[in-house]
N, C-alpha and C positions, 0 to 999 in steps of 0.2 A: 576493606574488606577480602580476602584474599581468590584470588583469580583462577587457582592453582588447584584448588580444594572444589569451585561449585563450577563444572564440567556440561557435557552433557553425559558423558558417562554416571557419573553424579547421580541423575533427572533417571537416566532407561535403569540405575540399581535399584534406585527408591525402586520404582517403579513394579521389577522384577520382586521383588526379596515384599511387596505388600507394605512400605514406611507409612505408616498409621501418619506419616509428618507432611509425606506430601505436598503439600501446595507451601509448607518452607519451602521445602528445599528447591520445588519449578522458582518462587519472587528467588532466591538467594542463584540463585544458575540468573533467573534476567538481568539483576543488578550485577552480577557478576562479569553479564555480556559485553553490557553498553561500557560500564568498567574500560577492555579492552579498547574499545572502540577507539580511546583515544588515542590510538599506538597509532595513526593510521591518518595521521594530523600534518601537513604540509606543512613545511617549514622554508620561507618562503624569502629566509637567510642562503637558502643549498641552490634559490630557482633566480640562471640572468635570463635569460632570453623563456621568450613563449613559446615558444618549442618548445625549451625545457617543461615548464610550467602545463603543459599540457599531456607531455610524456608522464610528468610525474602520475595528471590524474587516473592515464589506462592505466602503470599501474596500481595505482588505487583503488581504483574498482574494479582490479583484476586480486587486491591481494583482500578486497569487501565483502566478494563475491561466496569464499572460506567462507566468511560468515554467515552469510545470508543462508547458506545451502544446508548450515549447524542448525542454528537455530531452527528453519521452520525444519528441521530432520526430529523438531522433538515438540514444532507445535500439533504436526503433521500423525506420531505420536500419540498425541491426546485427542485430535480430534478424529483418528479411526473410529476410539466411543463416542463418540460425544461426551467427552469425559467434562465433570461440573468444573473441571481447575481451569476451565477453561475459557470459563465468562468472569475470574476473580479477577484471574493472571496479567491476560492479555490486553484486557481495559490498564491495572497500570503500566502495565510492558509501557504499551507504546506511549503513556504519560512522559514517566520516563525518561526514555530515551529521548521524548522533543526536551524536557527539563534540561538532559544535561549535557544539548548541545546548547541552550543558553547559559548552560552556566562555564560551562568554554568557549562561549563564545564565538562559534562555527552558525557564523549567519545563511537559513539555508533560505535566503530570501537571494532570487536573480538578476544577476549582474554581470558586467563585462572588465569591472578593477579585477588586477590580480588577487587580493585578497579575498573579493566572493570566489573565483574561480576557486580558488586556490582548496577546494569546500566542493567541486563540482562531483567529484568521487560522492562523497554523503549525499549527494543531492538525489543518484541513479542507484544508490544503495537503499535510499531510503524507501522513495518510489516504488524499485523495483521485490521490496520487502511485502510492502502494503501490497499490493495485486497482490505477488507469492501468497499470505495471508485469504484475503481475502480467496479465493483458487483456491483453497486448503476448506477454506470454512465452508466454499459453498458447495465444493466435491465432498461434502460428506454431509452436508443437512445440518450445520454445526449454527442454526438461523438467530440463534439468542446470540451467541459469542460475536459473530460479526455485528449486528446491531448494535451492542453495546463499546465495540470498540468506534463504527462510522455516528453514531447519535453522542458521543462523549465526546467532552470540554474539558478542557489543559487553561485551568487561572495559569500563565508564566510570568514572572518576573525576568523583566528586562535585565541585564545586569548595568548596562554601563547607565541607565534612567532611573533606573530603580524604582521601573513603573506595572505596572500587569497589562498584563493583553491576553485574549482570549480568543484561542485557538483547538482546534478537531482535524483531524484524519486527513483533513485536504493539502497543511500543513505536508504530510510528506512528499507532495508531489511537487516541484517545479520546475520554473523551464532552464535545459542543460547546454546555455552557453558552450560547454568546450566540445560537449557534442555534439549538434548538430548548426554548431557553427563555424567555429574555430577545426573541425574533425571533418567537414561536413568537407571535401574537394573535390566532389571528386565531379567529374560534365557528363550525365547534368547531375543537379545534387538533389542529395537525397533528400523525402520526405522527414524523417525521424529514423534519422544515426542511434538515436537508444531503444528507441523500437528495434530496429535493426539488431543492435548487441544486446536485447534482451531476447529474440529471437538466439539470434546466438549459441546464449548461454541456458536456454531452456529447452531446443526440440523439437518440432514438429507439435506432435498429439499436446504438448501440455504446455505447446502455447496458443494453442487457439482457443482452453480452458483460460490463460488468460485475458488472455482478446477478453473473451465476455465476460470476467472478472472485474478488470476493467471502464467495461463502457457500464458494467451493473455498480462501479462504482460512480460517473457520472448521474446516472439516476438518481441516486439516491443522494448525491453531495444535494441534489433540485432538493429536496428534505431538509437536509440539514446542512445550508450554505451558511459560508464566514457576508461580514460588513468587509469584507476586505473589496475593494475595487476589484484594483488586476488579479483575486485569487477567489472569486466569491465560491465559484464549482470546482471538481474534479475533473481538469478532461484528459478524455481520454487515450494518449497518446495512441497507445497502440491496435487503433482504430482505422487506421494505419491499413493494417492487411486484414479488417475485418470483412467475413465472405459471405456474413449470417442476417436475415433476416433478426434473429429467432433469437436474446439474449442470453430470456430462461424456458428455453422451449417444452420443460419438464412439469409448468405452471394452469398447464393445462389438464391432468389430476386433481383431482378433487384431492386425494388425499394431500402429493403434496401443496398444494396452495395452504391447506390445511397448518403443516408445517409453517414454512415461505412466508404465509402472513406477517408474520409477527416483526419485516424488517420492512412490514406498509403502517403500521398499527390501523390496523383497518380490521376488522372484522368478520365480514361478507362479501361473496365475486361480488354485490352489488358497490361495495362500497370504494370496492380496488378500482371497479372500471370506472366509479365518481373521481373516482382522485386518478385512472390515467389523462383522464379524457379534461380533467379539471386543471392539470398545474401546466405551465407555460417551461415552452419546450422554448430556447433559446438559439440554442447549440451554435454558433456558424461552419456549416460543415465545407463550405467550397468543393461536394464533392475528392478531396482529398480527406477528408477522417468519416469514414464508413462508419458512423450510426442513424438506425437507426429509428425513425421518431417515436417519444414517449411509450407510445398505444402500444405498434405496432411490439416496438425491442420486447415486451415483456407482458406481450399473448391477451391484449386487451377484449379477443374477441372469441378465442377459445378456448379463457382459463377454465379453470374449472369443469368443462364442459369434459371429460372422462372419468373414471372409479381412477 
């Protein structure tokens, strides 16, 4: 695929000119975008010390941030009008992204060996990107698109063993040893350098939205978890900066509830309340991660109480 042809500008042109094959254009852009990510791999042969590897990861994070902003701007353009293209193209985008990592041997699982640490810039990119997309979809009430990318399951072939593995959106979040341990050298240490970096990239207004989206992804993972013992649920790392007990405050509106209920697979307020109180929420908060208990954060007492 010619990556110089399928660009963000190509998508904008297709939108403004009313291209009847818009979905094809967007799909090809997403594929070309994913292929470009291969350019940011870290070659361990060019690294001789742990400090050099840490620096390479930080440089990779900065480079991939430009890529995240670009693809997010395209997604946001469609989210503003809740374009149906999102519901077909976004799940395929994230599915193809996971497949790309597997095909290129980019290990997304956390670890402290150099061969794993060299992918920490991709881990940061994945986590920040998925939270950002969730935030944009949430802000623009694109609930069906959000439901689809959260509930989608990926059948990915492990290139080393030739075995198929089941994955979902939780694979886009993994602990980042480079940031949270090896670059966390201050005294006292930061709770999450990953959260600090996302905060510095996003700005205060956007960051508050990202925090809510991150916590919501944790809630949604309670019903869309994996069988992975270590990563069964989405861990809401940004919650270290949370100051709100209401994660979906607009759920007090009956109109908003009717739109958002698709995320939870319910039809009525009564079913929603029953779902919240019957779902185990076992996250270990330890006073560091400020995640309201499920019924509190999702407005169990006041949901649908206003017009």
